N, C-alpha and C positions, 0 to 999 in steps of 0.2 A: 580398634581404635579409629576414631572419625577422622577421615582425611580433611586437611584445611589448604586452602590456596590464599595467597597473599596478594594485595594489589597497592601499588606505590601511591604516595600522595598525590602526585599529578594525575595518575589515572583514575583514582577515586573522585577527585574534585570534577573531572571531565564528565563522568557519569552522573554525579550529584547534580551539576549545573543542567544537564539535559533533563534529567527526572524532575527537578524543582522549576523548570521552564526560565532558566536564567542564561539563555544562549541568545545571539543574535538570529535574525530571520535566516540568513545565509547558513549558519552553523546547524540550526535546526532543519533546514531542508535538505543538507547534506546527510545528516544523520537519519532523517527519516527515509530518504532514498535507500540508505543501506538496509534498514530494517525491512524496507518493502521488498528488497531484492534477496535477502538472507534470512530465511525462517529460523535458522539456528541462532543467528546473532540476535533476532527478535526475541527468542526464548531467554537467552542470556541476560538481555535487558530487563525483561520481567523479573527474572531472578534477583537481579541486583536492586530493582525497584521494591520487591518483597523485603529484602534485607534492610534497606534504608528506612522503609516505613516501620519495620520492626524495632529500630533502635531509636525511633522518635518518642521515646518516654522520657521524662524529665531526666532520670539518673543516667541514661545511656547518651542522651543529648549533650549533657555536661562533658561526658567524656570525648564526644566528638568535637565540641568547642575546644577542649584541652588540646586535642589532636592538632587542630588548625592553628592555635595559638603557638604550639611548639614548634611547628614546622614552618611558620610563616616567613621566617628569614633564612631557611635553610636553602641550599642549592637543590636543583630538580633531580640530581643523582639520588637515587633511591638508597637510604641507609636503612639498616635493620631497625633502627628505633623509629622510622617513619613508615612503617608498614601496618597495614590494617589486615588482620586476617578475616577471610570470608569463607562460609561453609559451603562453596560452590566450586566444583571441579571446572578448570579451564577458564575461570571467569576472566583472569587476567588475560589470556590469550584472545578470548572473545572481544573483550573491550578494548584491546590494543588497536582494533581496527579503527578506532575513531580519535587516536592520539595524533595531534597535529591535524586538524582540519585542512583539506587541500592535499593530503598525502597521496601516496600512491594508489590506495584502494579507491579513491573517489576517482581519480583521473583514468583508471583502468575500466570503469563502467562505460559501455559503449553509449554514444550520444542519443541514439533511438531509445535506449533504456531509460535514460535520464528524462527526455522529452515526455515518454509514455508515462512515467511516473509523475511527472507535473501536471500534464493535461488530462489524465484520465480520471474520471470520477463516475461512480455507479449511476446508471439512469435511475430517477426517483421512482419509476413506476407509475401506474395509473391510481386515481382515487378509487376507493372501494366502497365508500359510505353509501352510495347511491346504486350499488350494483343491482342488475336484474337477476331475478331468479332463474331466468332462462340460461344465464352465463355464470351459474353459481360455480362450476368446477374451475373455470378461468379465473374468477375473482378470488376464490379460495387459494389457488395457487399464487395469485398476485400478493395475497397477504403474506404467504410464506416467503415470497421474494423480498417483500419489503422489511421482513424480519430477518433477513440475512440467510434464510433456509434455501439456498439457491439449488442444491441438488434435488431437493423434495419438489420444489417448483418446477424445475426442468422435466422431471418425471411425470408431473400431472400435465404439463403443456405438451410433452411428446405425445401422450395418449390422444390428445385432442387434436394435434396437427397430422396424426397418422389418418384421421378421418376427413381433415380439410387442408391437404398440404399446400394449397395456394393461400392460405389465410395470412395476410402480410402482418397482422398484429401478433399472431402467434409466433412467426418466424423471427419477428424482430425481437420480442421479449425472451424466446429461447436463446438467440444470439447474445443480447445482452447479459443474460444470466449466466451464460457460460463465461463471459468476459469477467464477470464479477466473481466467479468461482474459479478464476485464474486458468481457465481452459481455452486459450486463444484460438488453437487449431480447430476445436469444436465449434467456436462461435462464428468463424468465418463463412462457412456453407450457408448457414441461416441468414446471416446479414446479407450475403450476396443474393440470395433469393429475394429478399426483401427490396433491395435497391433495383432489381432487374424487373420487378414487376411493372406491368403498364397501368396500374390502377393509381388513382389519386389518393396515395397515402399520406395521412397527415404528419406522420413521423419520419418523412423521407429525409429531411436534412439531418435529423438525429442518427438514422441509420447509416448515412454516408459518413458521419462524422466518427461513428464507433468502428465502421469498417475500415476507415482511414487509420484510426488508432490501431486496430488489431493488426493491420499490415506493418504499421510502424513498430509494434512490438516484435514482429517477426523479422524486422531487418529489411523489409522491402520498401525502401523509401520511395521509389517512383510510383507503386501502387497506393501507397499512403497518400502522396500528393494528389493523385488522380481522383481518389474518392473524396479527399477533404475539399478539394476544388468544387465539388458538386454540392456541397453543403453551404448554407447561408449562415450558419453558427459563427458568431465572432471569433470564437476560439479556433475554429478551423481556419480562418483567414490569418490569425495570429500565428498558428502553428506552421502554416505554409510559408510564411515569412522566415520562420526560424529554420525550417528545412532548406530553404534557398539560400541561406548565408554561405 
């Protein structure tokens, strides 16, 4: 027999509001941070999304409307008649993290994690439409990077940087690719090499910014501020103020 889990009216409506985009900006930011930090929770949200999309045929939509109408004036205490059965194990437990935004799970997230989630955004990469045939391998990897194939791009660039270890562009993009692939420890050495270069590197401000973010993610606030202060990026200045509060 197929196992079923149930979810209360209150819990279902919170998830439904998130999926349908009916939340305030603050609520949306809070939940997105949890999704960013908890891959298991992210998977559960996708399962609920699949379920909700699956019931949006006319017949089942009418049942959903009946559910809302029947429970509109009911107290929040879950009654047996106010439960919707879902075919996903542990979904009530996973979704319970978001009941009452501003609850303990949000405040337990370290401040550095919150700031990293807010200020980190993948480097967009370099244009590839006019790439030179002399740099085919580099730009081929850049295409992979821009399509989210970070591991494959890193492998290609690693082969190139082994031949030219002082190449700032390679070190930089290997570093930001590791960040995009959520490997902060691996990103730091490559970004360190980039910012320590004595050459006039055009992406030096970005390199300092991402290195500062990497140390922020690691919880090293002092090093984060040190490298952020070397970047002219407006976000760097804003983040330094946040870290100085």
